[in-house]
C-alpha positions in Angstrom: 0.0 0.0 0.0 1.3 3.4 -0.9 2.4 5.5 2.0 -0.1 8.2 2.9 1.3 11.7 3.0 -0.7 14.5 4.6 -1.7 17.2 2.2 0.4 20.3 2.3 -0.9 23.3 4.2 -1.2 26.6 2.5 -0.1 30.1 3.4 -1.0 33.2 1.4 1.3 36.1 1.9 0.4 39.8 1.3 3.3 42.1 0.7 3.0 45.1 -1.6 6.8 45.3 -2.2 8.0 41.7 -2.3 10.2 40.6 -5.2 11.5 37.3 -6.6 15.2 36.7 -6.6 15.5 37.7 -10.3 14.5 41.3 -9.4 16.0 44.1 -7.3 14.1 44.7 -4.0 12.9 42.8 -1.0 13.3 39.0 -1.2 12.7 38.2 2.4 9.6 36.2 1.8 10.6 34.1 -1.2 13.8 33.1 0.7 12.0 32.2 3.9 8.8 30.6 2.6 10.7 28.8 -0.1 12.5 26.8 2.6 9.4 25.6 4.5 8.5 21.9 4.6 4.9 20.8 4.2 3.6 24.2 3.1 2.4 25.5 -0.2 2.7 29.3 -0.5 1.9 32.2 -2.7 2.7 35.9 -2.5 0.4 38.7 -3.7 2.5 41.7 -4.8 2.1 44.9 -6.8 2.3 44.6 -10.5 4.4 47.7 -10.7 8.1 47.9 -9.9 8.3 51.0 -7.8 12.0 51.3 -8.4 11.9 51.3 -12.2 8.4 52.7 -12.3 7.5 50.1 -14.9 4.8 47.4 -14.8 6.1 43.9 -14.7 5.0 40.3 -14.5 6.9 38.1 -12.0 8.8 35.1 -13.5 8.2 33.0 -10.4 4.9 31.1 -10.2 4.6 31.7 -6.5 4.0 35.4 -7.1 0.6 36.9 -8.0 0.8 40.5 -9.3 -2.1 42.8 -8.9 -2.6 46.3 -10.5 -1.8 49.3 -8.4 -1.6 53.0 -9.0 1.9 54.5 -9.4 3.7 57.2 -7.5 7.0 58.9 -7.6 7.2 60.7 -4.3 6.0 60.4 -0.7 2.7 62.2 -1.2 -1.0 61.4 -1.6 -0.3 59.3 -4.7 1.6 56.9 -2.6 -1.3 56.5 -0.2 -3.6 55.9 -3.2 -1.3 53.1 -4.3 -1.6 51.5 -0.9 -5.4 51.6 -1.1 -5.3 50.2 -4.7 -3.0 47.3 -3.5 -5.2 46.5 -0.5 -8.4 46.4 -2.6 -6.9 44.4 -5.5 -5.0 42.0 -3.2 -8.2 41.2 -1.4 -10.0 40.4 -4.7 -7.1 38.3 -5.9 -6.8 36.4 -2.5 -10.5 35.4 -2.7 -9.8 33.7 -6.0 -7.0 31.6 -4.6 -7.4 28.2 -3.0 -8.4 28.5 0.6 -5.4 29.1 2.8 -4.7 27.7 6.3 -2.9 31.0 7.2 -3.0 34.5 5.8 0.4 36.2 6.4 0.2 39.9 5.9 3.3 42.2 6.1 3.8 45.9 6.8 4.8 48.3 5.6 2.2 49.5 4.7 -0.5 49.1 7.2 -3.3 48.6 4.7 -1.8 45.3 3.5 -2.5 43.7 6.9 -6.0 45.2 6.9 -6.7 43.3 3.6 -5.0 40.3 5.1 -7.3 40.3 8.1 -10.3 40.5 5.8 -9.1 37.6 3.7 -8.5 35.5 6.8 -11.9 36.3 8.2 -13.7 35.5 4.9 -11.7 32.3 4.3 -11.8 31.1 7.9 -8.0 31.1 8.1 -5.5 32.1 10.8 -4.2 35.7 10.5 -0.5 36.3 11.1 0.6 40.0 11.1 4.2 40.6 10.3 5.7 44.0 11.4 8.7 45.1 9.4 8.2 48.8 10.4 6.5 50.2 13.5 3.6 52.1 11.9 2.6 54.8 12.6 5.6 55.5 14.9 8.1 55.2 12.1 6.2 57.8 10.1 6.2 60.2 13.0 9.8 59.6 13.8 11.0 60.3 10.3 8.9 63.5 10.0 6.2 62.2 7.5 3.4 62.5 10.1 2.7 64.9 12.9 2.2 63.3 16.3 -1.3 63.8 17.6 -2.8 64.8 14.2 -6.1 63.3 13.1 -4.3 60.9 10.7 -1.9 59.9 13.4 -4.7 59.1 15.8 -6.6 57.2 13.1 -3.5 55.1 12.3 -2.8 54.4 16.0 -6.4 53.1 16.3 -5.9 50.9 13.2 -2.5 49.7 14.6 -4.2 48.5 17.9 -7.2 47.1 16.0 -4.8 44.9 14.0 -2.8 43.8 17.1 -6.0 42.6 18.8 -7.2 40.6 15.7 -4.0 38.9 14.8 -3.6 35.3 15.9 0.2 35.8 15.9 2.5 38.8 15.4 5.9 38.4 13.8 8.5 41.0 14.6 11.7 41.4 12.6 13.4 43.2 15.5 13.1 41.6 19.0 13.7 45.1 20.5 10.1 45.9 19.5 8.8 43.4 22.1 8.6 45.9 24.9 6.9 48.5 22.6 4.2 46.0 21.6 3.5 44.8 25.1 3.3 48.4 26.2 0.5 48.8 23.5 -1.4 46.0 25.2 -0.3 43.0 23.1 -0.2 39.7 24.9 3.4 38.4 24.8 2.2 34.9 23.9 1.2 36.3 20.5 4.7 37.5 19.7 7.3 35.7 17.6 10.7 36.9 16.3 11.8 36.1 12.7 14.6 38.5 12.0 15.7 39.7 8.6 18.6 37.4 7.5 21.0 36.3 4.7 22.3 33.0 3.6 26.2 33.1 3.4 26.4 30.4 0.7 24.4 32.7 -1.6 27.0 35.4 -1.3 29.9 33.5 -2.8 31.5 35.3 -5.7 30.4 34.0 -9.1 32.7 35.5 -11.7 31.5 32.8 -14.1 28.0 34.4 -14.1 28.4 38.0 -13.0 31.1 40.6 -13.4 32.6 41.2 -10.0 31.9 44.6 -8.5 35.6 45.5 -8.5 35.7 45.0 -12.2 32.7 47.3 -12.9 34.3 50.5 -11.7 37.8 52.0 -11.5 39.1 51.4 -8.0 41.7 53.2 -6.0 42.3 52.5 -2.3 39.6 50.5 -0.5 36.3 49.7 -2.3 33.5 50.9 0.0 30.0 49.8 -0.9 26.4 50.9 0.0 23.7 48.7 -1.5 20.1 49.7 -0.8 17.4 52.4 -1.1 18.5 56.0 -1.7 15.8 57.8 0.3 15.5 60.4 3.0 15.8 57.8 5.8 19.0 56.4 4.5 21.2 59.4 5.3 23.4 59.1 2.2 24.3 62.8 2.4 26.5 61.7 5.3 28.1 59.1 3.2 28.9 61.7 0.5 30.4 63.9 3.3 32.7 60.9 4.1 33.6 60.4 0.4 34.7 64.1 0.3 37.0 63.5 3.3 38.4 60.3 1.9 39.3 60.9 -1.8 41.9 58.2 -1.7 39.2 55.5 -1.5 36.4 54.4 -3.9 32.7 54.6 -2.9 30.0 52.7 -4.9 26.3 53.2 -4.2 24.0 50.6 -5.6 20.3 51.1 -5.8 17.7 53.7 -6.4 15.2 55.9 -4.5 13.7 59.3 -4.2 17.0 61.1 -3.3 19.2 59.4 -5.9 19.0 62.2 -8.5 19.9 64.9 -5.9 22.8 62.7 -4.6 24.2 62.2 -8.2 23.9 65.9 -8.8 25.7 66.8 -5.6 28.5 64.3 -6.2 29.0 65.7 -9.8 28.9 69.3 -8.6 31.5 68.6 -5.9 33.8 66.8 -8.3 33.7 63.5 -6.3 35.5 61.3 -8.8 35.8 58.6 -6.2 32.0 58.1 -6.1 30.2 55.8 -8.5 26.4 55.3 -8.6 25.1 52.0 -10.0 21.6 51.0 -10.9 19.7 48.4 -8.8 20.6 44.8 -9.6 18.6 41.6 -9.1 19.2 40.0 -5.7 20.9 37.0 -7.2 23.4 39.2 -9.0 24.0 41.5 -5.9 24.7 38.4 -3.8 27.3 37.2 -6.3 29.2 40.6 -6.5 29.2 42.1 -3.0 32.1 39.9 -1.8 34.4 41.8 -4.1 34.2 44.9 -2.0 36.4 45.7 1.1 33.9 47.4 3.4 30.1 47.6 3.6 28.3 50.7 4.9 25.0 50.6 6.8 24.0 54.3 7.4 20.7 55.8 8.4 19.5 59.3 9.0 18.8 59.8 12.7 15.3 58.7 13.8 14.3 58.0 17.4 12.3 54.9 16.3 15.5 53.1 15.5 16.3 53.0 19.2 13.4 50.7 19.7 14.9 48.2 17.4 16.0 47.6 13.8 16.7 44.6 11.5 18.4 46.0 8.4 18.7 43.7 5.4 21.8 45.3 4.1 23.7 44.7 7.3 23.1 40.9 7.0 23.9 41.0 3.3 27.3 42.6 4.0 28.2 40.2 6.8 27.1 37.2 4.8 29.3 38.4 1.9 32.3 38.5 4.3 32.5 42.3 4.5 33.5 44.3 7.6 30.8 46.9 8.3 30.7 50.5 9.2 27.4 51.3 11.0 25.8 54.4 12.5 22.6 52.7 13.9 22.4 51.9 17.7 20.6 49.0 19.1 20.6 45.6 17.4 23.0 46.5 14.5 25.6 47.8 17.0 25.1 44.7 19.2 25.6 42.3 16.3 28.9 44.0 15.3 30.1 44.0 18.9 29.2 40.4 19.4 30.8 39.2 16.2 33.7 41.7 16.2 33.0 42.3 12.5 32.9 46.1 12.2 32.5 49.5 13.9 29.6 51.6 15.0 30.1 55.4 15.0 28.0 58.5 15.4 26.7 60.0 12.2 29.2 62.8 12.3 32.1 60.4 12.5 31.4 58.2 9.5 34.6 59.3 7.7 36.7 58.7 10.8 35.2 55.2 11.2 35.8 54.3 7.5 39.3 55.6 7.8 40.0 53.3 10.8 38.7 50.3 8.9 40.4 51.2 5.7 43.8 51.5 7.4 43.7 47.9 8.6 45.8 45.5 6.6 44.3 43.1 4.2 44.6 40.1 6.5 42.8 41.9 9.4 39.9 43.0 7.1 39.5 39.4 5.8 39.5 38.0 9.3 36.9 40.5 10.4 34.8 39.6 7.4 35.1 35.9 8.3 33.9 36.5 11.8 30.8 38.4 10.5 30.0 35.6 8.0 30.3 33.0 10.7 27.9 34.9 13.0 25.3 35.1 10.2 25.7 31.4 9.5 25.0 30.5 13.1 22.5 33.1 14.1 20.9 35.0 11.2 21.0 32.7 8.2 17.9 32.2 6.1 17.9 28.5 7.2 17.9 29.5 10.9 15.1 32.0 10.4 13.0 29.8 8.1 13.1 27.1 10.8 11.7 29.7 13.3 9.0 30.6 10.8 8.2 26.9 10.3 7.7 26.4 14.0 5.5 29.5 14.2 3.2 28.5 11.3 3.0 24.9 12.4 2.0 26.0 15.9 -0.6 28.6 14.8 -2.3 25.9 12.7 -2.0 23.3 15.5 -3.5 25.8 18.0 -6.7 26.0 15.9 -7.2 22.3 16.5 -6.6 22.3 20.2 -9.3 22.4 22.8 -10.2 26.0 23.6 -9.1 25.3 27.2 -5.7 24.0 26.2 -3.0 26.7 26.2 -0.9 27.4 23.1 2.8 26.7 23.1 5.3 29.3 24.4 6.1 32.2 22.2 9.3 32.0 20.1 11.8 33.9 22.1 14.9 35.6 20.6 18.0 33.5 20.3 20.5 33.5 23.0 23.7 35.4 22.2 27.1 33.7 22.5 28.4 33.4 26.0 29.8 36.6 27.4 27.6 38.9 25.3 24.2 40.4 25.9 21.5 39.4 23.4 20.7 41.9 20.7 17.9 44.3 21.7 
């Protein structure tokens, strides 16, 4: 008799900005859900690439693209795009096979609203993933006035979602205290950090031209790979490039501030700065290791003191790059724990880069190895996917328990290596 295998469970993910590996942008979900065992999955995304501003059809069958309105700046058109995604994602989700779990991710906050509606209509569990603390992040970065009518409405919506979620996934464990202060039962909380898989970041000169061969390099090759927006603080990085003309700076990506940054570098005659267009994640992984130093820089924002889980930090470390960082909290703790970089104040980025650049080649390589080892052991996609697996398995199992039987304990943050405090 043939062995009976239980049918795979199904999770439907709502993420406006998710991308497959063959595109530039956020690949968190395809990399995590693609490693699950016993789960079928699909991601509903926008049918517009907001980086290139062009419509596109994903080349991965796990992705379902829905039409959304386009925007170019942080204004009312961006909000309209959020509404159009929420509406069309809801319609698309109702046409899919019934899921066991609906997993909706912020930002923005309207994607989880649509996710709750789908879960309610399809009698599925609702998992809310928080990748930005909304609306606190909007207030902290100056996009929203504290106490305004919109702020109060968003705070109401925030609490409404917290109460209705069966589980809440945080990318930064430091947010735990904030969420419990907002009345969230800690048993709902799970931590699944952003992450990177070191094996994916091996250099592949047979497939992709190494970064070092794409630009003329003098001195150390210092790379920033990510969004070029107001919250990224790249004006501070150009200040550092001005002070360090003996080294080469490469900025990979796009965003609302890129045109102004390019114009500033040109006007200042910064011949040691190169801007590259966004590249697909698979290509970025295969070329980052050719740099000497990775830069994680952010404009100051009080919300980052509550916690942060920056993708680019993990990417640099997975690629074996020492990191210069200006963000306190978890990024600083990771670099201290792994001894794989420096954290400095925003006004001392040039001094920090100079200190790293003056290390000899062997010291830089060893620093990169320590960071890569930390990622492998504590922040790899495999490690984080296993955490997600346990959470999803448990949330489905909970629905089958007696209402008087308690759920299992929440997924706590990992323990740090002996002698170090755990990341906050």
